[in-house]
KOLKE-585480 format. One record per residue (C-alpha): residue number from 1; residue in one letter; chain; y, x, z. Coordinates in nm, 2 decimals, always signed. Each point is the difference from the previous one (the first is absolute). Layout:
KOLKE-585480
   num   residuo   cadena       yy       xx       zz
   NUM         A        A        Y        X        Z
...
end
This chain:
KOLKE-585480
   num   residuo   cadena       yy       xx       zz
     1         X        A    -1.94    -0.56    -3.81
     2         X        A    +0.05    +0.09    -0.36
     3         X        A    +0.26    -0.33    +0.01
     4         X        A    +0.19    +0.14    +0.25
     5         X        A    +0.04    +0.40    -0.13
     6         X        A    -0.02    -0.04    -0.34
     7         X        A    +0.25    +0.23    -0.22
     8         X        A    +0.21    -0.27    -0.10
     9         X        A    +0.15    -0.13    +0.34
    10         X        A    +0.27    +0.14    +0.22
    11         X        A    -0.19    +0.10    +0.27
    12         X        A    -0.21    +0.29    -0.24
    13         X        A    +0.27    +0.12    -0.12
    14         X        A    +0.15    +0.01    +0.37
    15         X        A    -0.26    +0.21    +0.09
    16         X        A    -0.05    +0.22    -0.25
    17         X        A    +0.35    +0.11    -0.01
    18         X        A    -0.03    +0.04    +0.38
    19         X        A    -0.30    +0.21    -0.01
    20         X        A    +0.17    +0.21    -0.30
    21         X        A    +0.33    +0.04    +0.17
    22         X        A    -0.19    +0.09    +0.35
    23         X        A    -0.25    +0.25    -0.31
    24         X        A    +0.33    +0.20    -0.10
    25         X        A    +0.05    +0.11    +0.34
    26         X        A    -0.29    +0.15    +0.09
    27         X        A    -0.19    +0.30    -0.15
    28         X        A    -0.35    -0.08    -0.15
    29         X        A    -0.19    -0.10    +0.32
    30         X        A    -0.26    +0.28    -0.07
    31         X        A    +0.23    +0.24    -0.03
    32         X        A    +0.07    -0.10    +0.40
    33         X        A    -0.18    +0.07    +0.35
    34         X        A    -0.17    -0.18    +0.18
    35         X        A    +0.22    -0.15    +0.23
    36         X        A    +0.28    -0.05    -0.27
    37         X        A    -0.22    -0.18    -0.23
    38         X        A    -0.08    -0.26    +0.31
    39         X        A    +0.38    -0.01    +0.03
    40         X        A    +0.05    -0.06    -0.37
    41         X        A    -0.28    -0.27    +0.01
    42         X        A    +0.16    -0.19    +0.27
    43         X        A    +0.31    +0.01    -0.19
    44         X        A    -0.16    -0.17    -0.24
    45         X        A    -0.21    -0.20    +0.14
    46         X        A    +0.36    -0.09    +0.20
    47         X        A    +0.17    -0.09    -0.32
    48         X        A    -0.23    -0.23    -0.18
    49         X        A    -0.06    -0.25    +0.33
    50         X        A    +0.40    +0.04    +0.02
    51         X        A    -0.03    -0.16    -0.36
    52         X        A    -0.26    -0.18    -0.02
    53         X        A    +0.13    -0.18    +0.35
    54         X        A    +0.27    -0.09    -0.17
    55         X        A    -0.02    -0.15    -0.30
    56         X        A    -0.34    -0.22    +0.12
    57         X        A    +0.05    +0.03    +0.40
    58         X        A    -0.36    -0.18    +0.01
    59         X        A    -0.18    +0.32    -0.19
    60         X        A    -0.18    +0.21    +0.27
    61         X        A    -0.18    +0.34    -0.14
    62         X        A    -0.21    +0.23    +0.13
    63         X        A    +0.01    +0.32    -0.26
    64         X        A    +0.04    +0.14    -0.29
    65         X        A    -0.11    +0.17    -0.31
    66         X        A    +0.21    +0.27    -0.19
    67         X        A    -0.03    +0.21    -0.26
    68         X        A    +0.12    +0.33    +0.04
    69         X        A    +0.12    +0.27    -0.37
    70         X        A    -0.36    +0.14    +0.01
    71         X        A    -0.17    -0.34    -0.01
    72         X        A    -0.11    +0.09    +0.39
    73         X        A    -0.03    -0.37    +0.22
    74         X        A    +0.19    +0.02    +0.30
    75         X        A    -0.05    -0.32    +0.22
    76         X        A    +0.27    -0.10    +0.23
    77         X        A    -0.12    -0.19    +0.32
    78         X        A    +0.32    -0.28    +0.10
    79         X        A    +0.00    -0.01    +0.42
    80         X        A    +0.04    -0.37    +0.06
    81         X        A    +0.07    -0.04    +0.37
    82         X        A    +0.15    -0.31    +0.18
    83         X        A    +0.21    -0.13    +0.13
    84         X        A    -0.23    +0.03    +0.38
    85         X        A    -0.07    +0.33    -0.05
    86         X        A    +0.35    +0.16    -0.14
    87         X        A    +0.10    -0.18    +0.35
    88         X        A    -0.24    +0.19    +0.21
    89         X        A    +0.04    +0.32    -0.16
    90         X        A    +0.35    -0.06    +0.12
    91         X        A    -0.10    -0.07    +0.30
    92         X        A    -0.19    +0.28    +0.07
    93         X        A    +0.26    +0.20    -0.15
    94         X        A    +0.28    -0.11    +0.25
    95         X        A    -0.23    +0.03    +0.29
    96         X        A    -0.12    +0.35    -0.05
    97         X        A    +0.37    +0.17    -0.15
    98         X        A    -0.17    +0.02    -0.31
    99         X        A    +0.27    +0.13    -0.25
   100         X        A    +0.03    -0.10    -0.35
   101         X        A    -0.03    +0.41    -0.10
   102         X        A    -0.34    -0.04    +0.19
   103         X        A    -0.14    -0.26    -0.17
   104         X        A    +0.14    +0.02    -0.35
   105         X        A    -0.26    +0.36    +0.01
   106         X        A    -0.26    -0.22    +0.16
   107         X        A    -0.01    -0.21    -0.27
   108         X        A    +0.04    +0.23    -0.29
   109         X        A    -0.32    +0.12    +0.10
   110         X        A    -0.15    -0.28    +0.07
   111         X        A    -0.05    -0.42    -0.14
   112         X        A    +0.29    -0.08    +0.30
   113         X        A    +0.26    -0.19    -0.22
   114         X        A    +0.32    +0.14    -0.06
   115         X        A    +0.29    +0.04    +0.20
   116         X        A    +0.26    -0.14    -0.25
   117         X        A    -0.26    -0.29    +0.11
   118         X        A    +0.02    +0.04    +0.38
   119         X        A    +0.37    +0.05    -0.02
   120         X        A    +0.05    -0.36    -0.18
   121         X        A    -0.20    -0.16    +0.22
   122         X        A    +0.18    +0.13    +0.27
   123         X        A    +0.30    -0.11    -0.14
   124         X        A    -0.12    -0.35    -0.09
   125         X        A    -0.14    +0.01    +0.40
   126         X        A    +0.34    +0.05    +0.12
   127         X        A    +0.18    -0.32    -0.19
   128         X        A    -0.18    -0.23    +0.18
   129         X        A    +0.06    +0.15    +0.36
   130         X        A    +0.32    -0.17    +0.02
   131         X        A    +0.23    +0.28    +0.18
   132         X        A    +0.38    +0.03    +0.15
   133         X        A    +0.12    +0.32    -0.04
   134         X        A    +0.28    +0.14    +0.24
   135         X        A    +0.17    +0.36    -0.02
   136         X        A    -0.22    +0.07    +0.26
   137         X        A    -0.23    -0.18    -0.01
   138         X        A    -0.26    -0.24    -0.21
   139         X        A    -0.17    -0.34    +0.15
   140         X        A    -0.18    -0.29    -0.11
   141         X        A    +0.03    -0.38    +0.03
   142         X        A    -0.18    -0.14    +0.32
   143         X        A    -0.05    -0.36    -0.18
   144         X        A    -0.15    +0.21    -0.29
   145         X        A    -0.26    +0.16    +0.25
   146         X        A    -0.09    -0.26    +0.24
   147         X        A    -0.06    -0.16    -0.37
   148         X        A    -0.21    +0.25    -0.06
   149         X        A    -0.20    -0.05    +0.31
   150         X        A    -0.07    -0.35    +0.04
   151         X        A    -0.17    +0.02    -0.38
   152         X        A    -0.24    +0.25    +0.16
   153         X        A    -0.01    -0.10    +0.34
   154         X        A    +0.00    -0.43    -0.03
   155         X        A    -0.14    +0.03    +0.39
   156         X        A    +0.26    +0.16    +0.16
   157         X        A    +0.22    -0.32    -0.08
   158         X        A    -0.04    -0.23    +0.33
   159         X        A    +0.10    -0.33    +0.14
   160         X        A    +0.01    -0.35    -0.25
   161         X        A    +0.06    -0.02    -0.36
   162         X        A    +0.38    -0.13    +0.02
   163         X        A    +0.05    +0.31    +0.34
   164         X        A    -0.10    +0.31    -0.13
   165         X        A    +0.00    +0.26    +0.23
   166         X        A    -0.06    +0.38    -0.08
   167         X        A    +0.06    +0.30    +0.27
   168         X        A    +0.16    +0.37    -0.13
   169         X        A    +0.02    +0.25    +0.18
   170         X        A    +0.26    +0.24    -0.11
   171         X        A    -0.09    +0.38    +0.11
   172         X        A    +0.32    +0.30    -0.01
   173         X        A    -0.02    +0.31    +0.02
   174         X        A    +0.17    +0.35    -0.06
   175         X        A    -0.12    +0.29    -0.14
   176         X        A    +0.14    +0.40    +0.02
   177         X        A    -0.13    +0.13    -0.39
   178         X        A    +0.20    +0.31    -0.02
   179         X        A    +0.23    +0.18    +0.25
   180         X        A    +0.32    -0.17    -0.22
   181         X        A    -0.21    -0.34    -0.11
   182         X        A    -0.05    -0.33    +0.20
   183         X        A    -0.20    -0.34    -0.12
   184         X        A    +0.04    -0.31    +0.18
   185         X        A    -0.34    -0.19    -0.14
   186         X        A    -0.01    -0.38    +0.06
   187         X        A    -0.37    -0.18    -0.08
   188         X        A    -0.14    -0.39    +0.10
   189         X        A    -0.32    -0.08    +0.08
   190         X        A    -0.18    -0.29    +0.10
   191         X        A    -0.25    -0.11    +0.27
   192         X        A    -0.38    +0.09    -0.13
   193         X        A    +0.15    +0.20    -0.33
   194         X        A    -0.10    +0.39    +0.02
   195         X        A    +0.26    +0.07    -0.28
   196         X        A    +0.36    +0.05    +0.07
   197         X        A    +0.24    -0.13    -0.27
   198         X        A    +0.31    +0.22    -0.03
   199         X        A    +0.33    -0.17    -0.01
   200         X        A    +0.30    +0.38    +0.03
   201         X        A    +0.04    +0.30    +0.00
   202         X        A    +0.30    +0.15    +0.04
   203         X        A    +0.13    +0.38    +0.09
   204         X        A    +0.20    -0.07    +0.33
   205         X        A    -0.09    +0.14    +0.34
   206         X        A    -0.10    -0.29    +0.26
   207         X        A    +0.38    +0.03    +0.11
   208         X        A    +0.22    -0.37    +0.01
   209         X        A    +0.22    +0.13    -0.16
   210         X        A    -0.16    +0.07    -0.28
   211         X        A    -0.30    -0.23    +0.02
   212         X        A    +0.34    -0.28    -0.01
   213         X        A    +0.11    +0.18    -0.28
   214         X        A    -0.21    +0.09    -0.20
   215         X        A    -0.30    -0.24    +0.02
   216         X        A    +0.24    -0.34    +0.02
   217         X        A    -0.10    -0.14    -0.23
   218         X        A    -0.35    -0.03    +0.06
   219         X        A    +0.15    -0.09    +0.30
   220         X        A    +0.17    -0.25    -0.13
   221         X        A    -0.28    -0.18    -0.18
   222         X        A    -0.25    +0.00    +0.25
   223         X        A    +0.24    -0.14    +0.30
   224         X        A    +0.02    -0.23    -0.29
   225         X        A    -0.39    -0.12    +0.05
   226         X        A    +0.08    +0.09    +0.32
   227         X        A    +0.22    -0.33    +0.06
   228         X        A    -0.14    -0.19    -0.20
   229         X        A    -0.37    +0.01    -0.02
   230         X        A    -0.07    -0.20    -0.23
   231         X        A    -0.07    +0.10    -0.29
   232         X        A    -0.14    -0.16    -0.33
   233         X        A    -0.31    +0.20    -0.19
   234         X        A    -0.13    -0.02    -0.38
   235         X        A    -0.32    +0.03    +0.05
   236         X        A    -0.32    -0.11    -0.35
   237         X        A    +0.27    -0.19    -0.08
   238         X        A    +0.05    -0.16    +0.29
   239         X        A    +0.28    -0.06    +0.22
   240         X        A    -0.05    +0.06    +0.38
   241         X        A    +0.28    +0.04    +0.31
   242         X        A    -0.09    +0.23    +0.26
   243         X        A    +0.15    +0.09    +0.36
   244         X        A    +0.02    +0.39    +0.07
   245         X        A    -0.05    +0.04    +0.31
   246         X        A    +0.17    +0.39    +0.07
   247         X        A    -0.17    +0.30    +0.22
   248         X        A    +0.16    +0.29    +0.03
   249         X        A    -0.19    +0.32    +0.03
   250         X        A    +0.10    +0.34    +0.08
   251         X        A    +0.07    +0.33    +0.24
   252         X        A    +0.24    +0.02    +0.28
   253         X        A    +0.24    +0.14    -0.14
   254         X        A    +0.01    -0.24    -0.34
   255         X        A    -0.02    -0.33    +0.24
   256         X        A    +0.29    +0.16    +0.20
   257         X        A    +0.22    +0.09    -0.26
   258         X        A    -0.09    -0.27    -0.19
   259         X        A    +0.18    -0.25    +0.21
   260         X        A    +0.31    +0.22    +0.02
   261         X        A    -0.17    +0.19    +0.39
   262         X        A    +0.04    +0.30    +0.23
   263         X        A    -0.27    +0.25    -0.05
   264         X        A    -0.24    +0.00    +0.17
   265         X        A    +0.08    +0.14    +0.30
   266         X        A    +0.31    -0.15    +0.09
   267         X        A    +0.00    -0.24    +0.31
   268         X        A    -0.09    -0.35    -0.21
   269         X        A    -0.24    +0.14    -0.23
   270         X        A    -0.24    -0.29    -0.01
   271         X        A    +0.06    -0.19    -0.28
   272         X        A    -0.16    -0.37    +0.13
   273         X        A    +0.14    +0.05    +0.30
   274         X        A    +0.38    +0.05    +0.25
   275         X        A    -0.14    +0.22    +0.25
   276         X        A    +0.15    +0.37    +0.08
   277         X        A    -0.30    +0.21    -0.02
   278         X        A    -0.03    +0.13    +0.40
   279         X        A    -0.09    -0.39    +0.01
   280         X        A    -0.27    -0.02    -0.23
   281         X        A    -0.27    +0.17    +0.25
   282         X        A    +0.01    -0.38    +0.16
   283         X        A    -0.23    -0.24    -0.23
   284         X        A    +0.08    -0.27    +0.28
   285         X        A    +0.35    -0.08    -0.06
   286         X        A    +0.03    -0.25    -0.24
   287         X        A    +0.18    +0.19    -0.35
   288         X        A    +0.31    -0.19    -0.17
   289         X        A    -0.04    +0.03    -0.38
   290         X        A    +0.13    +0.13    -0.28
   291         X        A    +0.13    -0.13    -0.28
   292         X        A    +0.17    +0.04    -0.30
   293         X        A    +0.36    -0.28    +0.11
   294         X        A    -0.03    +0.26    +0.32
   295         X        A    +0.04    +0.33    -0.21
   296         X        A    +0.29    -0.15    -0.19
   297         X        A    +0.14    -0.12    +0.32
   298         X        A    -0.08    +0.34    +0.23
   299         X        A    +0.15    +0.20    -0.30
   300         X        A    +0.32    -0.11    +0.02
   301         X        A    -0.03    +0.00    +0.39
   302         X        A    -0.14    +0.32    -0.03
   303         X        A    -0.27    -0.02    +0.20
   304         X        A    -0.42    +0.02    +0.03
   305         X        A    -0.02    +0.31    -0.24
   306         X        A    +0.15    -0.19    -0.35
   307         X        A    +0.21    +0.27    -0.16
   308         X        A    -0.06    -0.16    -0.32
   309         X        A    +0.21    -0.37    -0.11
   310         X        A    -0.29    -0.18    -0.12
   311         X        A    -0.36    +0.01    -0.12
   312         X        A    -0.13    +0.09    -0.36
   313         X        A    -0.29    -0.25    +0.05
   314         X        A    +0.02    -0.36    +0.11
   315         X        A    -0.41    +0.01    +0.12
   316         X        A    +0.05    -0.17    +0.30
   317         X        A    -0.08    +0.36    +0.33
   318         X        A    -0.28    -0.26    +0.12
   319         X        A    -0.20    +0.11    -0.32
   320         X        A    +0.08    +0.33    -0.03
   321         X        A    -0.30    +0.26    +0.08
   322         X        A    +0.06    +0.33    +0.07
   323         X        A    -0.28    +0.21    -0.20
end
């Protein structure tokens, strides 16, 4: 628009000043190699786009034509990548392990958006996530993740409007990355929901004392929701009070460790009952169910293979599933 970009407007002067600074920092384009020309054009395009966006946020430029000192035209195309396309590129890079350096080489030889724009978009996405960093790991807020799950999948809510309920399965598992690196991953999912939401990742072993020391902040936050399952969430500017029904899913090693029991080959290794391992074959016998209160009492009495004072999670044992 000539009225907007006249020679007397601050916009025009700012753009010209920035372009002159870029031109002074590089050789004439016709003296550069093909690859260097592409990089120089990208540098000019990014500078021009940033200058216009700073002065006139509502204006976007698709191309610009310049002339070098010999009078030859230099066409520069400015790629305007949408936020959705940025997120798709970031997802592909994370999903397939594409490094920033590898993407930079690809963007230099194609019309892909520049690496620094991807880095800025990734930084903006990180600001949207409410997370807490500890000395040994990082975890996100369950309430914030629940709002996203409910907003995208309202059909997961059951019950009348004044008593909405949702069932969440908390999944925990440890993994060994190298000879000396061990990590424990916590995630949550809902029935009829294909993907899992990662709640936290901590650098520690599947050991009661390490989990108690290094994951105590996450356990404390989760136990707050377990003891008081009623949560007020805001979806589409409307508040809902939701009761969360927690289910714990993990392998036997983690379940026994989480509830303070001995290993799977101990005398009373069953998490759900108090039968001795020599009597488990008798399916006709009525089993004595194990509870969290009984675990705390058995630790004081040093019996039934309980070797730690209290469970790390307060989810009732009857809602634990061995995956």
